[in-house]
C-alpha positions in Angstrom: -10.6 -18.4 37.0 -7.0 -18.4 37.1 -4.9 -15.3 39.2 -2.5 -13.2 37.7 -0.6 -11.3 40.0 1.9 -8.5 39.1 5.5 -8.9 39.7 7.1 -6.4 42.2 9.6 -4.6 38.6 5.9 -4.4 37.1 5.0 -1.9 39.3 7.7 -0.1 39.8 8.2 0.3 35.9 4.9 1.4 35.7 5.5 3.8 38.0 8.6 5.4 37.1 6.1 5.8 33.6 4.3 7.7 35.4 6.4 9.8 37.0 8.2 10.1 33.8 5.1 11.9 31.5 4.5 13.0 34.9 7.7 15.4 34.6 7.2 16.2 31.2 4.4 18.7 32.2 1.9 17.6 29.7 4.6 17.9 26.8 3.9 14.7 24.2 7.2 11.8 25.1 7.1 8.6 22.5 8.2 5.6 23.6 11.3 5.1 22.7 12.8 8.9 24.4 10.6 7.7 27.9 12.9 4.6 27.6 15.0 6.7 27.4 14.1 8.6 30.6 13.2 5.5 32.7 15.5 3.1 31.9 13.7 0.7 30.0 12.9 -1.2 27.0 10.9 0.9 23.9 8.6 -2.8 24.1 8.6 -2.6 28.2 7.1 0.9 27.4 5.3 0.1 24.9 3.6 -2.6 26.6 3.0 -1.2 30.2 1.2 1.5 28.4 -0.6 -0.9 26.5 -1.9 -2.8 29.7 -1.8 -0.9 32.4 -1.9 2.6 31.8 -4.1 3.4 28.3 -6.9 5.1 30.7 -4.3 7.0 32.5 -2.8 8.3 29.1 -3.8 10.2 25.7 -2.3 8.2 22.8 -1.3 11.0 20.1 -0.6 8.6 16.4 2.7 10.4 13.9 0.9 8.3 10.7 3.4 9.0 8.3 6.4 7.9 10.5 4.4 4.8 13.1 4.7 6.8 15.8 2.2 7.1 19.4 3.2 9.7 21.3 2.1 9.9 25.1 1.0 12.2 28.1 -1.4 12.2 31.0 -4.9 12.8 31.4 -5.3 15.7 33.2 -5.9 15.5 37.1 -3.9 12.2 37.1 -1.8 11.7 39.6 0.3 7.7 40.7 -2.0 6.9 43.7 -4.8 7.0 41.2 -2.3 5.2 39.3 -1.9 2.5 42.5 -5.0 2.2 43.6 -6.6 1.5 40.3 -3.7 -1.9 40.2 -4.1 -3.1 43.8 -7.8 -2.8 42.5 -7.5 -4.8 39.3 -4.9 -7.1 40.7 -7.4 -7.6 43.8 -10.1 -9.0 40.4 -6.8 -11.3 38.5 -7.0 -8.2 36.0 -4.1 -8.1 35.4 
């Protein structure tokens, strides 16, 4: 089994996204808005949310426009996300 290592910039970007969602105080944000606030490309935001944050966010789809809206699940904090990422890195799942 090949171990996949999390790059430092990946972890930093995930933390930026979590902090952005935390600052929204439970409000829904769409991917492009998160990207603008975090100074990240919207495709990067989408990939990181799908790959690393899916269990920490709630998703809402606006169908006629194909827009995905996100917010943090209640009780989610940055320390929990970091612990999850470190465990997944040790297991080689990321």
